N, C-alpha and C positions, 0 to 999 in steps of 0.2 A: 812891817809886812814881809812875808816870806817870798823869796825869789821864785820865778817859774821853775828853776832847776830843782829847788827843794820840793816843790809840789809834784814835779814829774817823778823824782826819786821815790816819794811816798806812794805815788800811784803805782809805780812798778813793784814796790815792795808789797802793797796790798794785793796786786794782781797775782804775784807769785804765791802769796799766802793762800789766796783763794784757790789757785790751781792745785796747791798741795792738799788743801782741804777736800777738793774734789777727788783727789786720788785716795786720800785716807777714808773719806766718807762719801762714797758714790751715791748719787741720787737714787732714791728708792724706785725700783722698777714698778711701772704701772701694772696693776692687776689685769690678768687676761679677762676678756669678755666672758660673762657667764654663759653656760649652755642653757638655752631657753626651751622650756617645756610648755606646750600649749594645752591647757585643759579646755576642751570643747564640751560644754554640758549645760543642762537646764539650770540657769541661775534665777529664772523668773517663771511665773506660771504655776500650774498645779503640782509640778514635781520639783519646785525650787528647793525644797528641803532635802531631796536626794542629792542634788548638785552641790549644795553647801556641805553636806556630810562627806562627799567625795573630796571636796577641796580641803577640808580640815585634815583628812587622812593623808592626802598626798603632800600637803604643806608640812605636816609633821615628819614625814619620811624625808623630804627634801632638807628640812632643817637638820636632821640627824646626819645626813651626808655632809652638809656644809660645816657642821660643828666639828667634824673630825678632820677638817682641812680641805674638803672638796675631793675631787677625783684626780689622782696623780697622773700627769701626762708628760711626755718628753719636754715640752716647752714650758712646763710649769703647771701647778694645780689649777683645775677649773671648778668653779662652783656651779650649782644648779639654780635656775630661776624659774619659778612656776608662775605663768600668766594665765588668767582665766578669760574665756570667751563665752558669752551667753548664746546658746543655741535656741533658747526659748521653747525647747521641746519640739522643734520643727526641723525637718531634714534640710530644707532650703536655707534656713538660718545657720544650720551647722556647716553647710558647704561654704556659705559666705564667711563664717568664722574661720574655717580652714584656710581660705584664701588670705584673710587678714593676718592670721598667724604666720603664714608663709612669708608674707611681705614684711612682717616684723622680725623675721630672722629665725623663727622656730623651725627645727627640723625633727622634732619629736612631738606627736600629737597624742593626747590621752582622752579616751572617751569610753563609755560603757553603758549608760542608763538608757538603752534602746538598741535592740538588735537591728531594727530597720535603719536607724541612723548610722550604726556601725557599718552596715552593708553599703550605704551610700558613700561613707568616708573611704572604705576600702576601694571602691570603684574609682573615686576621684583621685586617690593617692596612687593607685596603679597607673592611671593615665598620666598623671603629672610626672611620675618617676621615669616613665618611658620617654616622654617628650622633653623633659627638662632635667637632665642628669645632674646639673649643678645645684639643683634645689630639691633633691630627693628627700623624702620624709619617711619616718617610721611611725607606725600606729600601734600603740600599746593599749590593749583593751582589758579593762578590769571587771566588767559586768555584763557585757552583751553576749548572751550564752546560747543563741540559736546555733544548733550543731552544725549547720551548713557552713558557718564562717570558718571552720577548720576542717571541713570536708570538701564538698563540691566547690565552694567559693574560697578556698584557702589561697593565701597570698604570701609571697616572700616578705612583704613589707609589714605584715600584720602578725602580732603576737598576742595570744589570749592568756590572761592570768587567772581567770575564774574557771571552775569546772563547768563544762557546757550542760545544757538542759538534760540531755540523756544521762549524763553522769550523776547529776543531782537527783533525777527521778529514780535511778537505780538505787541510790543510797536511801531515799525515802521508802522505796518498796521493800527494802530490807527490814524496815520496821512494820510497814503496813501488813506484810504477809503473815506476821506473827500474831496479828489481832484476830484470834479465832472466832470472836463474836461478830466480826464485821461481815455483813451480807449485802448492804446497799450503799453505793457510793455516788456522789454528785460531782461532776467535773465542771469547773467554771474558770474562765481566764480572759485575759485581754485579747482583743481581736487584732493581733498582728503576728508577725512570724514567730516570735518567741512564745507568746501565749498559745498559739496553735501547736507548736512543737511540744510543749509541756503536756497538753491534753492528749495529743496523739500518742506520745511515748508512754504516758501513764496508763492509757487504755490498753495498749499493747502488752506492756510488762505485767500489769495486774491480771490481765486475762490469762497470761501464761502461768503466773505464779498461783493465782487463786481463781480458777474457773468457776468456783461456786459463788463468786461475788457478782451482783447485778449492778449495772450502771443505770441509775434512775434519772440522770440528767447529764447533758453534755452541751455546754453553752458558752458562747463568746460574747463579750460586750465591748462597746467603744472604749478605747484607752484614754483615760484622763478627762472624760467628758461626762461621766455619770456622777451626779451630785447626791442622788437618793437611791440607795441600793435596796430599799424596802421591797420593791416588786420582785427582785431577784431572791431576797431572803424568803419571801412568801412562797416562791416556787420550791426553794430548797426544803422548806418546812412541809409543804404539801406532798413532796416526793417520799417523805419518811426516810430520807437518807440518814445513815448513821455517821457518815464522814464526808467531808468536802476536800477535794484535792485541787489546789490552785497554785499557779505561778505568779499571781498578782503581786505587785510591789507598790510602794509609796501610798498615796491616799486611796488608790483603788483597792488595796488590801485592807487598810484600816477601816474604811467605810463599809466594805463588804462584811468583815467580821463583826463589826459593831452592829450593823443592821440585823445580821443573823441572830446575834445574842438577844437583841431587843425583841425580835420576833418569837423568841422562845426556843431556838435551836440549841440542843444540848449535846450534839455530836462532836466529833473531832475534826479539827482543821489540820490537814497536812499541807505545809507551805514551804516556799523557798525563802521567804523574807518576813516571817511572822515574829521575828525576835527583836524588832526595833522600829524606829520611825513612828512612834506613837501607838503602835498596835497593842502592846501589852497593857498600857494604861487604859486604852479604850475598851479592851476586853474585860479587864478586872478579874474577880475571883472565878468567873465562869470559864476562864481559860486554863485554870490549873488542871494539869493532866490532860488537857483537851486541845492545846495548840502545840503543834510539833513543827520544828524548823530544821532545815538542812543548811549547813554552812561549811566554809573551809576551816573555820575556827570559831569558838565561842569563849567569852570571858571566863566561864566556869570550867574550862579544861583544867584538870587538877594537877598542875605542875607549878613549882615555885617560879620558874622562868616566865611562864605564861601570866601568872598573877602580877609579877613585877612589871611586865610589859603593859598590862592593862592599867595598872596604877599610874604608870608614867604618862600614858595617854590622858587619863583623867586629870592628872596634875597640870598638863598642858592646856586642856580644855575642860575646866571645872564645871561649867554650866550643865545641869542635868540634861537639858535639851540637846546638847552637843555630844551626848554619849552614844556614839555609833562607830566603833573602831573595826577596821577591816584588815586582817593580817595580810591578805593577798595584795593589797595596795602597798603595804610596806615592802613586801617581797618584790613587787614590780620595780620599785625605785632602786632597791638593792641590786636586782638583776641588771638594771640599766647601768648603774654605777660600775658594777663588776665588768660588764661587757665593754664599756668605753675604756676602762683601764686595760683590759686584755687586748683590745684592738689597738691600744696606744694611739688612738686617733678619734676624731669625731666624725670621720667619714661615714656616711649612712650605710654603705654596703659593708664596710669593715665591722661596724658595730652590729649590724644584723647578723653577720656570720658568727660573731662572738656570742650574740644572744642565743643562737641555736644551741650553744653548749652551756647556757646559764645553769648554775646549780648553787642555790643560796639557802642560808639558814638564818633564822631569827627567833629568839625566845622559844627554842625547842621545836619550831616548825621548819620543815625542809620542803623546798620546791625545786623542780628541775624542768627545763624546757625540753619538749620532744621535738627534735629537728624535723621529723617527717611532716608535721602539720602545724608546728608552732603552737601546740596546745600544752599549757603548763600542767604538770602532774604533781599532785599534793594530796595529803590525806583529807578526808571529809569527816564531819561529825554531825550527828543528829541529836537535837535537844528537845526537851519537853518543858513547857512553862510550869513554874512552881513559885511558891512564895519565897522571897529572900529569907535566908536563915534556915530554910529546910536543908536536910542533908544534901551536899553537893551543889548548893546554891549560895555561896558567900557573897556574890555580886548580883545586884539587881540591874534593870535596864532603865535608863533615863529617869532615875529617881522614882520609878513607878511602884517599887516594893515587890516587883516580880522579876525573876530571872529565868534562865534556861539551864536545866540540869542535863548534862550529856548522858545519853542512853545508848549511843552506838558510835563507835569509831571505825571508819573504813580506811584501811591503809591505802597509800597511793597506788600500790600494785593492784589492789582489788578494785579501786575506783577507775583505773585506766580502761579505756575502751578503744577498739580498733578505729582506724580512720580510712576514708576513701580518697584522701587528698592526693592529687597529682600536681605537685608544686613545680612551677616554672621559676628557675633561679637565674639571676643575671650572669652573663658569661664572664 
């Protein structure tokens, strides 16, 4: 049996070796906590497909930032974490989700599929940031396009990455005005702030550009509650309209266009969102040359970088039903990463000030934030539905066999509109 002395000597020797090992091979530093992003969106109910489409886009953008090592900061790189909160398409649920996200540690909230919800979130975030500086939040908006959100109701904490409704209407009117045969137009939209803004601006702009065109319908319907658009289609048909202008999105667009085609309407649909979420498949051959959509980007933009970008998204999400990629959502995440890095901090005010100078590029598309009102400035495109394989249509939509050929490109400088924003900034 070994003496206690020998055991003590071995123990000391082992301890010394362990100490040396600790010097030569220091313990791996614990990774820093991720920067939490809260997506507040409809993940259930009639617009669940729109929420899921947004989640896929933002997830892909977050994955790309994390794959390159996260966001470099003085204390070490930080990764992004995207958490989803179901608003169920209701403002009160969205506000409840906002509170839950805040309690979970998120300081960046993402939302867009409802301008009414966006307005409620802006109001809640403004109040929170004033009374609780330690838990200030940023609101990054990718689709809520009521113009007032960056005009009368602009906020230092809110940044919009989609062209607002007046900008999109202006782009559409650039195509509508050239339709010399057009004499009768029907306006229809969802009955809330965005839908109302689209119809108001469309009437105003088209009246100025084409005073010879008559408005034979001007109608608003409940959002997300109409299951049968046949009565609306019958009125469109009875009006003898040659074109319909609508800002409808989600099922409200798909069901409207489908009902109109089934009723025998052969005119043109000028839309904001007719290029996806089931609309092309539901419309079929009747939409060729007749459904027009405005967007910040379309898959058939004819550049190699754009085609590679689109193929990469489809490789990540190969199901045809998941085929709805938004360039602006990718640019949003890139702008956030750029702003955090420039701020060298995750402090909300510092990141917001850096975001005011955001200028990002991806796959040939550039976007820059306008500090005056926090309205992102980028080029817009207008596309017309055509059969895949036709000239200018290498890619279809959602496996439908139909895609959108770009017929008009509006530069960021031409798409830009003045603002009435009088922003209050923190001291």
